[in-house]
Structures are given as structure tokens and as C-alpha cells.
C-alpha positions as CSV (number, residue, x, y, z in Angstrom):
1,M,100.0,126.7,104.8
2,K,99.3,123.7,102.6
3,L,101.5,124.1,99.5
4,A,100.2,122.1,96.5
5,T,101.1,121.4,92.9
6,Y,98.2,120.8,90.6
7,S,97.1,120.6,87.0
8,R,94.0,122.1,85.4
9,D,93.0,122.2,81.8
10,G,96.4,120.8,80.7
11,S,98.6,123.3,82.6
12,V,100.5,122.8,85.9
13,S,100.6,125.4,88.6
14,C,101.2,125.8,92.3
15,G,98.7,126.9,95.0
16,I,97.8,127.2,98.6
17,M,95.1,124.9,99.8
18,T,92.6,126.5,102.2
19,D,89.4,125.4,103.8
20,D,87.5,127.4,101.2
21,G,89.4,126.4,98.1
22,L,92.7,126.6,96.3
23,L,94.6,129.9,95.8
24,D,96.6,129.9,92.6
25,V,100.0,131.4,93.6
26,P,101.1,132.9,90.2
27,S,97.7,134.7,89.8
28,A,97.5,136.0,93.3
29,W,101.1,137.2,93.5
30,E,101.6,140.9,93.9
31,G,104.5,142.2,91.9
32,P,106.7,140.8,89.1
33,N,108.2,137.4,88.8
34,P,105.7,135.2,90.7
35,P,106.9,131.7,91.8
36,R,105.4,129.1,89.5
37,S,106.1,125.9,91.3
38,V,106.4,124.7,94.9
39,F,110.1,123.9,94.1
40,E,110.6,127.6,93.2
41,I,108.8,128.7,96.4
42,L,111.2,126.6,98.4
43,Q,114.2,127.9,96.5
44,R,113.2,131.5,97.3
45,G,113.1,130.6,101.0
46,P,111.4,132.0,104.1
47,S,110.7,135.5,102.8
48,C,108.6,133.9,99.9
49,L,106.7,131.7,102.4
50,A,106.0,134.8,104.6
51,K,104.6,136.7,101.6
52,L,102.4,133.7,100.6
53,A,101.0,133.5,104.1
54,Q,99.9,137.1,103.8
55,L,98.3,136.4,100.4
56,A,96.5,133.3,101.7
57,S,95.0,135.3,104.6
58,S,93.4,137.9,102.3
59,A,92.6,135.7,99.3
60,D,89.1,136.2,97.7
61,V,89.5,134.4,94.4
62,L,89.7,130.6,95.1
63,T,89.5,127.6,92.8
64,P,87.2,124.7,93.9
65,P,89.4,121.7,94.7
66,E,87.2,119.3,92.7
67,V,88.1,121.0,89.4
68,V,91.8,120.4,89.7
69,K,94.1,117.3,89.9
70,L,96.6,117.3,92.7
71,L,100.1,116.2,91.7
72,A,103.1,115.4,93.9
73,P,103.8,118.7,95.7
74,V,107.5,118.5,94.7
75,P,107.3,116.5,91.5
76,R,111.1,116.4,90.8
77,P,113.1,117.0,94.0
78,G,116.7,117.9,93.8
79,K,117.5,114.9,96.0
80,V,115.4,112.2,97.4
81,I,117.0,110.7,100.5
82,A,115.4,107.9,102.6
83,L,116.3,106.2,105.8
84,A,116.4,102.4,106.3
85,G,115.5,101.1,109.7
86,N,114.4,104.1,111.7
87,Y,111.7,102.3,113.8
88,S,112.8,99.6,116.2
89,E,109.8,97.3,115.7
90,H,110.3,97.4,111.9
91,I,114.0,96.5,112.3
92,K,113.0,93.5,114.5
93,E,110.3,92.3,112.1
94,A,112.7,92.5,109.2
95,A,115.3,90.5,111.1
96,L,112.8,87.8,112.0
97,E,111.7,87.6,108.4
98,R,115.4,86.7,107.6
99,G,115.4,84.0,110.2
100,F,117.4,85.6,113.1
101,K,116.7,87.5,116.2
102,L,118.0,91.0,116.7
103,G,118.7,92.6,120.0
104,L,118.3,96.4,120.2
105,S,119.4,98.5,123.1
106,D,116.9,100.8,124.8
107,S,118.5,103.7,123.1
108,P,119.9,102.4,119.8
109,R,120.5,105.9,118.5
110,Q,123.3,106.2,121.1
111,T,125.1,103.2,119.6
112,T,124.2,103.4,115.9
113,V,123.8,106.1,113.2
114,P,121.2,106.6,110.5
115,R,121.4,104.5,107.3
116,P,120.5,106.8,104.4
117,F,120.2,105.9,100.8
118,I,119.4,108.1,97.7
119,M,116.7,107.4,95.2
120,P,116.2,109.0,91.7
121,S,113.7,111.7,91.3
122,T,111.7,109.6,88.8
123,V,110.4,107.5,91.8
124,V,108.0,110.4,92.6
125,I,104.3,110.3,91.6
126,G,101.3,112.2,93.0
127,P,98.1,111.4,94.8
128,D,95.6,109.1,93.1
129,E,98.1,108.0,90.5
130,Q,98.6,104.4,89.6
131,I,101.8,102.8,90.9
132,S,103.3,100.9,88.0
133,W,104.3,97.3,88.7
134,P,108.0,97.0,87.6
135,A,109.0,94.2,85.3
136,Y,111.8,93.0,87.6
137,S,109.8,91.9,90.7
138,E,106.9,89.7,91.6
139,T,106.5,90.9,95.3
140,I,105.5,94.5,95.9
141,D,105.4,96.0,99.4
142,Y,104.4,99.4,101.0
143,E,106.1,101.6,103.5
144,L,104.3,104.6,105.1
145,E,106.7,107.4,105.9
146,L,106.8,111.0,107.1
147,A,108.9,113.2,104.7
148,A,110.7,116.4,105.6
149,V,111.0,119.0,102.8
150,I,114.1,121.2,103.0
151,G,113.6,124.9,102.7
152,K,117.1,126.3,103.5
153,S,120.6,125.1,102.6
154,A,122.0,123.0,105.4
155,K,125.7,122.1,105.8
156,Y,127.1,120.9,109.2
157,V,124.1,122.0,111.1
158,T,123.5,120.9,114.7
159,A,120.4,119.0,115.7
160,D,119.3,122.0,117.7
161,N,119.3,124.1,114.5
162,A,118.3,121.5,112.0
163,L,114.5,122.0,112.0
164,G,115.1,125.6,111.0
165,C,116.2,124.2,107.6
166,V,112.9,122.3,107.1
167,A,110.2,124.1,105.2
168,G,107.5,121.6,105.8
169,Y,106.3,118.0,105.8
170,T,104.4,115.6,103.5
171,I,103.5,112.0,103.2
172,V,105.4,109.4,101.1
173,N,104.8,105.7,100.4
174,D,108.2,104.1,100.0
175,V,106.9,101.3,97.7
176,S,109.4,98.4,97.6
177,A,110.1,95.5,95.3
178,R,111.0,92.7,97.8
179,S,112.5,90.3,95.2
180,V,114.2,90.7,91.9
181,T,113.6,88.4,88.9
182,F,117.1,89.1,87.5
183,A,118.6,87.1,90.5
184,R,117.5,83.9,88.8
185,N,120.5,81.9,87.4
186,R,122.8,84.4,88.9
187,G,126.0,83.4,90.7
188,K,126.3,84.6,94.2
189,R,128.6,87.6,95.0
190,P,129.2,89.6,98.2
191,W,126.7,92.4,98.7
192,D,124.2,91.0,96.1
193,E,121.4,91.0,98.8
194,F,122.0,94.7,99.6
195,Y,122.0,95.8,96.0
196,D,118.9,93.8,95.2
197,W,117.2,95.5,98.1
198,L,118.4,98.9,96.9
199,N,117.3,98.2,93.3
200,G,113.9,97.4,94.7
201,K,113.5,101.0,95.8
202,W,114.3,102.6,92.5
203,A,111.4,101.8,90.1
204,D,109.6,104.6,88.4
205,G,106.6,105.7,90.5
206,F,107.8,103.9,93.7
207,L,107.5,107.0,95.9
208,P,104.0,108.4,95.8
209,M,104.0,111.8,97.6
210,G,101.3,114.2,98.8
211,P,98.7,115.5,99.0
212,Y,100.5,118.7,100.0
213,V,103.4,120.1,101.9
214,L,102.3,121.5,105.3
215,T,104.6,124.3,106.3
216,A,106.7,123.6,109.4
217,D,105.1,126.5,111.4
218,E,101.8,124.6,111.5
219,V,103.4,121.4,113.0
220,D,103.7,121.9,116.7
221,D,105.6,118.7,117.4
222,V,106.8,116.7,114.4
223,Q,107.7,113.9,116.8
224,N,104.1,113.3,117.9
225,L,102.1,112.6,114.8
226,D,99.8,109.5,114.4
227,M,100.3,107.6,111.2
228,T,98.3,104.8,109.6
229,L,98.4,102.8,106.3
230,T,95.6,100.8,105.0
231,V,95.3,98.4,102.1
232,N,91.7,98.1,100.7
233,G,90.5,99.6,104.0
234,Q,92.4,97.1,106.2
235,A,95.0,98.6,108.6
236,R,98.5,97.3,108.0
237,Q,100.6,100.0,109.7
238,K,99.8,102.1,112.8
239,A,102.3,104.1,114.7
240,N,103.4,107.5,115.9
241,T,106.4,109.5,114.8
242,S,107.5,109.6,118.5
243,Q,108.7,106.0,117.8
244,M,111.5,107.0,115.5
245,I,114.9,106.0,116.6
246,Y,116.4,109.1,115.1
247,P,114.1,112.2,115.2
248,V,113.8,114.5,112.2
249,A,116.3,117.0,113.7
250,E,119.0,114.4,114.1
251,I,118.4,113.0,110.7
252,V,118.7,116.4,109.0
253,S,121.9,117.2,111.1
254,F,123.4,113.8,110.2
255,L,122.7,114.1,106.5
256,S,124.1,117.7,106.5
257,H,127.4,116.4,107.6
258,I,127.5,114.0,104.6
259,M,126.2,116.3,101.9
260,T,124.8,119.7,101.4
261,L,121.0,119.7,101.8
262,E,119.3,122.1,99.4
263,P,115.8,123.7,99.2
264,G,113.5,121.2,97.5
265,D,115.3,118.1,98.8
266,V,113.0,115.5,100.3
267,I,113.9,113.2,103.2
268,A,111.8,110.1,103.9
269,T,112.3,109.3,107.6
270,G,111.7,105.6,107.7
271,T,108.7,103.3,108.1
272,P,107.2,101.6,111.2
273,A,106.3,98.0,111.6
274,G,103.6,96.1,109.6
275,V,105.2,95.9,106.2
276,A,104.3,93.0,103.9
277,V,107.7,91.4,103.8
278,A,107.2,90.5,107.5
279,T,103.5,89.4,107.2
280,G,103.5,87.8,103.8
281,K,100.6,90.0,102.7
282,F,102.2,91.5,99.6
283,L,100.3,93.9,97.4
284,E,98.1,92.6,94.6
285,P,97.0,94.3,91.3
286,G,94.3,96.9,92.0
287,D,95.0,97.2,95.7
288,R,94.2,100.6,97.1
289,I,96.8,102.0,99.5
290,E,95.9,104.9,101.8
291,C,98.6,106.6,103.9
292,T,97.4,109.0,106.6
293,I,99.5,111.2,108.9
294,E,98.0,113.5,111.4
295,R,97.6,117.0,110.0
296,L,99.2,116.0,106.7
297,G,96.0,114.5,105.1
298,T,95.7,111.2,103.2
299,L,97.8,110.0,100.3
300,R,95.9,107.5,98.1
301,N,97.2,105.3,95.3
302,T,96.4,102.0,93.6
303,L,98.8,99.3,92.3
304,G,98.8,98.6,88.6
305,P,98.6,95.3,86.8
306,R,101.4,92.7,86.8
307,P,103.7,92.8,83.8
308,E,102.9,90.2,81.1
309,K,106.6,89.3,81.1
310,F,109.2,89.7,83.8
311,Y,112.8,90.8,83.2
312,E,115.3,87.9,83.4
313,P,118.5,88.8,81.6
314,L,120.2,85.5,82.4
315,A,117.2,83.3,81.3
């Protein structure tokens, strides 16, 4: 199933996207207390998903997709967790951009661990929404990523059992501010570079998501999905999820040993090579970014105008 959040005539609802149209879940629900959001569907768990699958198979009242506006399928996740450096070629290009060579073993996941970081839920926006250019950076980058959406509480789960906690998958664009204007006139301190990088992930609207969550039962092999990102029609990133250092199962297992994963949490699993910080082709105002992952559709967004004034607290 393709679970979607959408707006129509000023109201927001959740639905199931089919080849023939959109099934509104609250209207089609049989019985009391229908779920009214994708987040609530995830909270109710596998039994709710099973009931929705039955409804979708017998639906006869569908909404034409062109009369609704798709939103992020999980507009305000409980937690947004992302991975830094989960594709070897991306790690290498980032190292070269900083002026040094980095040797990686043939099996780096046997000698390293994932590097997660948390983002605020306000980073999330939906398909076709404009990405706001933050007032603290002049260089904006893109990062195509597969995201896993948690559907069952996970604590200390093994990698063998981890995918059973994933409800489905969606596309995210981990937009990144690669420089910060508030660094000007600042004295150097240890860890400044790390925190600047982290701050560059947190701007409002910096994680476009969508167009829907495809339930896990429809993904035969999550580690074999082609993925492409284009800017104004020009390919910038092209990869396959088989190239991940840590597959989704290991990521979920690792994170579950650090924190409890809960239904509605979203995990961005890292970006492949081809980002602008390595090529110098940073985004410009009005650029159209299209992120495509096999079976998950295409997520489209444009970058908004530069701020008239940048934030420099020490100026």
C-alpha cells in the first residue's frame, strides 16, 4: 500500500494511493474511531495496516489525485534520525573535499559503526513545497536518501528481526547548509566544524519527504533499489541501496540499542556520492530537485530565493 497524507479544500486527511485514485481512510473505515493520519495508522500497528489493505482491495469510492495536494506522509515524526557516511564513495568524496585521502577497508561495517544524528521534526516538508533558504548559509546542498518508517516499537532488536519493526519506506532529501555565516569573526574552538555541519542540517524545511510511504510488504529487497537525484533535469546522484555500508536492518538494530524506536519515527539511511560539496555545484535559487527511488516514486521540490540579509551575530 501507498500511505499518503494530503489536503483538500482546506482540510488534511490520510489515504491510500491506488492506480485508480486515492482512497480516503477516515471515510472508508468500517466501524468507530477511524485513523485520521498516517502517524495514527502507524501507532495502531500491523492490525490496522491489515485492515486498510482489505479496504483498499474493495474500494469503489476514490478521489482523483489531481484534486488533492500531497503533503509529507509523516508531517511531524516522533523522531527524525539520520545517518552520516553510509556510502563508501560519499565518504571518500567528502574526505577529498577536505584535502585528505581516506582509506576504507573492503568491509568497513566490520571495523566501524553507524554515525546517527537527530533532527527536529520541523525539518519536514512535503512534495512540491518550496525549500526555504536559511538566513545563516550561502551554500545549499542536496542529499538523496532512502528513509525507513518505524511501525513497531523496537528496543534491543537483532538485525535478523529489525525489518519486522519497519512499516514502510519513503524518500527524503537531506538538504544541507554547507557553510554558516555565523562563523565569521568567530574564534576557533574544538568541535566547531562538527557543530557547524550539524547546524547545517536543522533548518526548517530541510527534509522534504514523500510522496508516500510504501508498506514494507511491497518491497521485496530494500537493499536493491535504484536511486537517482537530478537538478533541473541533470543527474547529480545515481546509486543503488545495495551500496550502503550498513543495511537498513543493521541500522535499525544499532539505533534500537541506543534509544527506543517508536511507531512514526523516520530514519534517513545516508546519501550516495555526487553531492555538491564535492563537485562545487551548489544549488541556486529556483533550482528544481527531483529525487527518485525505485518503487517509491519521485519527490520534487524547488529551492527558494536567497535571503536579503544573512545572519551574522558577531558582525
